[in-house]
N, CA and C atoms as a LAMMPS dump frame, in Angstrom:
ITEM: TIMESTEP
0
ITEM: NUMBER OF ATOMS
264
ITEM: BOX BOUNDS ff ff ff
-5.0000000000000000e+02 5.0000000000000000e+02
-5.0000000000000000e+02 5.0000000000000000e+02
-5.0000000000000000e+02 5.0000000000000000e+02
ITEM: ATOMS id mol type element x y z
1 1 1 N -400.404 433.128 7.546
2 1 2 C -399.213 432.636 6.615
3 1 3 C -398.482 433.993 6.251
4 2 1 N -397.119 433.777 6.398
5 2 2 C -396.352 434.944 5.844
6 2 3 C -394.985 434.357 5.604
7 3 1 N -394.221 434.996 4.76
8 3 2 C -392.813 434.683 4.386
9 3 3 C -392.142 435.81 3.734
10 4 1 N -390.914 435.686 3.858
11 4 2 C -390.02 436.885 3.082
12 4 3 C -389.766 436.362 1.733
13 5 1 N -389.577 437.204 0.828
14 5 2 C -389.385 436.85 -0.507
15 5 3 C -387.935 436.236 -0.684
16 6 1 N -387.807 435.086 -1.344
17 6 2 C -386.517 434.416 -1.422
18 6 3 C -385.487 435.221 -2.09
19 7 1 N -385.722 436.255 -2.966
20 7 2 C -384.723 437.066 -3.699
21 7 3 C -384.749 438.472 -3.06
22 8 1 N -385.521 438.866 -2.124
23 8 2 C -385.549 440.083 -1.432
24 8 3 C -386.115 439.78 -0.084
25 9 1 N -385.093 439.419 0.761
26 9 2 C -385.342 439.026 2.123
27 9 3 C -385.948 440.192 2.99
28 10 1 N -385.84 441.421 2.524
29 10 2 C -386.374 442.587 3.259
30 10 3 C -387.862 442.756 2.98
31 11 1 N -388.39 442.041 2.088
32 11 2 C -389.864 442.106 1.761
33 11 3 C -390.709 440.97 2.475
34 12 1 N -391.603 441.353 3.278
35 12 2 C -392.322 440.395 3.97
36 12 3 C -393.654 440.278 3.455
37 13 1 N -394.211 439.32 2.905
38 13 2 C -395.514 438.904 2.348
39 13 3 C -396.324 438.185 3.434
40 14 1 N -397.557 438.838 3.679
41 14 2 C -398.41 438.341 4.782
42 14 3 C -399.765 438.258 4.07
43 15 1 N -400.401 436.999 4.44
44 15 2 C -401.899 436.87 4.164
45 15 3 C -402.743 437.512 5.2
46 16 1 N -403.54 438.42 4.611
47 16 2 C -404.575 439.101 5.568
48 16 3 C -405.809 438.24 5.837
49 17 1 N -406.519 438.655 6.769
50 17 2 C -407.69 437.827 7.015
51 17 3 C -408.788 437.803 5.906
52 18 1 N -408.735 438.82 5.103
53 18 2 C -409.703 438.894 3.818
54 18 3 C -409.15 438.269 2.711
55 19 1 N -407.984 437.622 2.792
56 19 2 C -407.38 436.906 1.753
57 19 3 C -406.517 437.611 0.864
58 20 1 N -406.269 438.879 1.073
59 20 2 C -405.263 439.794 0.409
60 20 3 C -403.887 439.508 0.929
61 21 1 N -402.902 440.17 0.172
62 21 2 C -401.696 440.086 0.618
63 21 3 C -401.002 441.416 0.939
64 22 1 N -400.399 441.416 2.212
65 22 2 C -399.879 442.758 2.622
66 22 3 C -398.373 442.604 2.519
67 23 1 N -397.611 443.469 1.84
68 23 2 C -396.246 443.433 1.617
69 23 3 C -395.608 444.6 2.426
70 24 1 N -394.585 444.237 3.389
71 24 2 C -394.048 445.347 4.224
72 24 3 C -392.447 445.36 3.748
73 25 1 N -391.93 446.388 3.618
74 25 2 C -390.541 446.504 3.354
75 25 3 C -390.081 448.033 3.585
76 26 1 N -388.954 448.133 4.45
77 26 2 C -388.447 449.431 4.86
78 26 3 C -389.494 450.34 5.472
79 27 1 N -390.481 449.973 6.145
80 27 2 C -391.395 450.77 6.874
81 27 3 C -392.522 451.098 5.927
82 28 1 N -392.488 450.676 4.717
83 28 2 C -393.738 451.006 3.731
84 28 3 C -394.49 449.696 3.548
85 29 1 N -395.752 449.875 3.115
86 29 2 C -396.525 448.705 3.01
87 29 3 C -397.337 448.948 1.711
88 30 1 N -397.858 447.793 1.224
89 30 2 C -398.715 447.678 0.126
90 30 3 C -399.716 446.465 0.226
91 31 1 N -400.965 446.699 -0.364
92 31 2 C -401.873 445.629 -0.264
93 31 3 C -402.23 445.145 -1.72
94 32 1 N -402.321 443.796 -1.841
95 32 2 C -402.431 443.255 -3.287
96 32 3 C -403.304 442.082 -3.165
97 33 1 N -403.919 441.831 -4.387
98 33 2 C -404.895 440.554 -4.472
99 33 3 C -403.882 439.435 -4.46
100 34 1 N -404.501 438.133 -4.511
101 34 2 C -403.783 436.879 -4.596
102 34 3 C -403.06 436.794 -5.869
103 35 1 N -403.501 437.572 -6.926
104 35 2 C -402.87 437.527 -8.161
105 35 3 C -401.736 438.642 -8.303
106 36 1 N -401.49 439.435 -7.253
107 36 2 C -400.414 440.39 -7.288
108 36 3 C -400.942 441.806 -7.779
109 37 1 N -402.186 442.103 -7.882
110 37 2 C -402.713 443.325 -8.319
111 37 3 C -402.743 444.282 -7.196
112 38 1 N -402.167 445.418 -7.416
113 38 2 C -402.045 446.49 -6.405
114 38 3 C -403.439 446.994 -6.038
115 39 1 N -403.735 447.062 -4.74
116 39 2 C -404.948 447.646 -4.152
117 39 3 C -404.781 448.916 -3.58
118 40 1 N -403.678 449.027 -2.675
119 40 2 C -403.51 450.383 -2.017
120 40 3 C -401.977 450.325 -1.35
121 41 1 N -401.546 451.457 -1.008
122 41 2 C -400.277 451.496 -0.276
123 41 3 C -399.079 452.096 -1.086
124 42 1 N -398.084 452.275 -0.364
125 42 2 C -396.821 452.877 -1.052
126 42 3 C -396.194 451.858 -1.881
127 43 1 N -396.092 450.694 -1.51
128 43 2 C -395.49 449.693 -2.306
129 43 3 C -396.498 449.263 -3.402
130 44 1 N -395.98 449.39 -4.668
131 44 2 C -396.919 449.319 -5.894
132 44 3 C -396.625 448.057 -6.763
133 45 1 N -395.5 447.377 -6.453
134 45 2 C -395.158 446.209 -7.146
135 45 3 C -395.041 444.927 -6.319
136 46 1 N -395.386 443.877 -6.754
137 46 2 C -395.467 442.781 -5.98
138 46 3 C -395.112 441.392 -6.924
139 47 1 N -394.566 440.349 -6.449
140 47 2 C -394.289 439.124 -7.186
141 47 3 C -395.571 438.371 -7.233
142 48 1 N -396.318 438.408 -8.379
143 48 2 C -397.553 437.692 -8.445
144 48 3 C -397.516 436.268 -8.112
145 49 1 N -396.35 435.608 -8.352
146 49 2 C -396.33 434.057 -8.195
147 49 3 C -396.369 433.922 -6.685
148 50 1 N -395.578 434.62 -6.008
149 50 2 C -395.575 434.546 -4.602
150 50 3 C -396.827 435.028 -3.905
151 51 1 N -397.44 435.903 -4.284
152 51 2 C -398.9 436.35 -3.818
153 51 3 C -399.822 435.144 -4.057
154 52 1 N -399.81 434.604 -5.157
155 52 2 C -400.642 433.455 -5.485
156 52 3 C -400.346 432.259 -4.466
157 53 1 N -399.042 432.096 -4.372
158 53 2 C -398.714 430.921 -3.426
159 53 3 C -399.101 431.092 -2.134
160 54 1 N -398.893 432.228 -1.465
161 54 2 C -399.292 432.581 -0.235
162 54 3 C -400.819 432.656 0.022
163 55 1 N -401.551 433.18 -0.891
164 55 2 C -402.93 433.187 -0.864
165 55 3 C -403.717 431.852 -1.046
166 56 1 N -402.963 430.824 -1.589
167 56 2 C -403.527 429.558 -2.01
168 56 3 C -403.404 428.563 -0.751
169 57 1 N -403.829 429.013 0.48
170 57 2 C -403.784 428.1 1.586
171 57 3 C -405.157 427.444 1.8
172 58 1 N -405.163 426.242 1.564
173 58 2 C -406.492 425.52 1.629
174 58 3 C -407.046 425.497 3.094
175 59 1 N -408.413 425.518 3.2
176 59 2 C -409.005 425.452 4.389
177 59 3 C -409.049 423.987 4.892
178 60 1 N -408.459 423.682 5.969
179 60 2 C -408.324 422.308 6.368
180 60 3 C -409.611 421.586 6.541
181 61 1 N -410.664 422.409 7.059
182 61 2 C -412.136 421.929 7.228
183 61 3 C -412.749 421.376 5.898
184 62 1 N -412.322 421.946 4.773
185 62 2 C -412.958 421.673 3.483
186 62 3 C -412.164 420.571 2.717
187 63 1 N -411.036 420.202 3.089
188 63 2 C -410.103 419.293 2.437
189 63 3 C -410.588 417.777 2.756
190 64 1 N -410.29 416.957 1.843
191 64 2 C -410.56 415.584 2.002
192 64 3 C -409.39 414.999 2.901
193 65 1 N -409.853 413.976 3.7
194 65 2 C -408.971 413.481 4.623
195 65 3 C -407.943 412.475 3.964
196 66 1 N -408.332 411.844 2.872
197 66 2 C -407.532 411.123 2.122
198 66 3 C -407.388 411.503 0.671
199 67 1 N -406.131 411.41 0.212
200 67 2 C -405.939 412.002 -1.144
201 67 3 C -405.768 410.81 -2.201
202 68 1 N -406.198 411.078 -3.41
203 68 2 C -405.945 410.106 -4.376
204 68 3 C -404.603 410.395 -5.142
205 69 1 N -403.951 409.274 -5.4
206 69 2 C -402.657 409.395 -6.083
207 69 3 C -402.844 409.312 -7.611
208 70 1 N -402.409 410.352 -8.261
209 70 2 C -402.503 410.348 -9.692
210 70 3 C -401.798 409.131 -10.398
211 71 1 N -402.583 408.638 -11.243
212 71 2 C -402.123 407.449 -12.073
213 71 3 C -402.662 406.101 -11.513
214 72 1 N -403.565 406.167 -10.483
215 72 2 C -404.226 404.946 -9.833
216 72 3 C -405.63 405.004 -10.046
217 73 1 N -406.188 403.73 -10.24
218 73 2 C -407.627 403.759 -10.381
219 73 3 C -408.222 403.36 -9.07
220 74 1 N -409.536 403.265 -9.068
221 74 2 C -410.256 403.145 -7.681
222 74 3 C -409.813 401.792 -6.931
223 75 1 N -409.322 400.853 -7.643
224 75 2 C -409.022 399.557 -6.965
225 75 3 C -407.512 399.605 -6.295
226 76 1 N -406.835 400.734 -6.588
227 76 2 C -405.601 400.895 -6.057
228 76 3 C -404.453 400.342 -6.789
229 77 1 N -404.788 399.781 -8.046
230 77 2 C -403.811 399.197 -8.814
231 77 3 C -403.15 400.32 -9.748
232 78 1 N -401.933 400.203 -9.96
233 78 2 C -401.175 401.188 -10.838
234 78 3 C -401.748 401.182 -12.26
235 79 1 N -401.92 402.476 -12.8
236 79 2 C -402.424 402.554 -14.105
237 79 3 C -401.359 402.065 -15.104
238 80 1 N -400.004 402.099 -14.686
239 80 2 C -399.007 401.692 -15.548
240 80 3 C -399.05 400.151 -15.708
241 81 1 N -399.452 399.484 -14.763
242 81 2 C -399.627 397.955 -14.742
243 81 3 C -400.719 397.626 -15.812
244 82 1 N -401.766 398.363 -15.852
245 82 2 C -402.756 398.133 -16.927
246 82 3 C -402.272 398.345 -18.275
247 83 1 N -401.534 399.529 -18.374
248 83 2 C -400.913 399.808 -19.841
249 83 3 C -399.997 398.846 -20.17
250 84 1 N -399.168 398.252 -19.386
251 84 2 C -398.173 397.222 -19.819
252 84 3 C -398.922 396.024 -20.421
253 85 1 N -400.001 395.6 -19.971
254 85 2 C -400.848 394.541 -20.708
255 85 3 C -401.221 395.038 -22.034
256 86 1 N -401.595 396.055 -22.206
257 86 2 C -401.98 396.677 -23.561
258 86 3 C -400.816 396.664 -24.563
259 87 1 N -399.624 396.825 -24.004
260 87 2 C -398.399 396.969 -25.009
261 87 3 C -397.832 395.52 -25.274
262 88 1 N -398.232 394.511 -24.576
263 88 2 C -397.747 393.066 -24.669
264 88 3 C -398.334 392.311 -25.948
């Protein structure tokens, strides 16, 4: 996973195999945690939100195949439909 920063397109943010973020800009690099904390390198500042977003790549093997929709109970009925009966 990698992407350029939306406000600084010369900065490339890349997810490393160990889960850290490598930033490359103008031939310089820096290594950061997923929270944007500097670990090493010439680049010493990072966008912590972008670091977090890039490092938060779920492992497809550990994800559920079906997702639950917020606001629905186990029977699939809308929670809002239940609430409307309470307000009547």
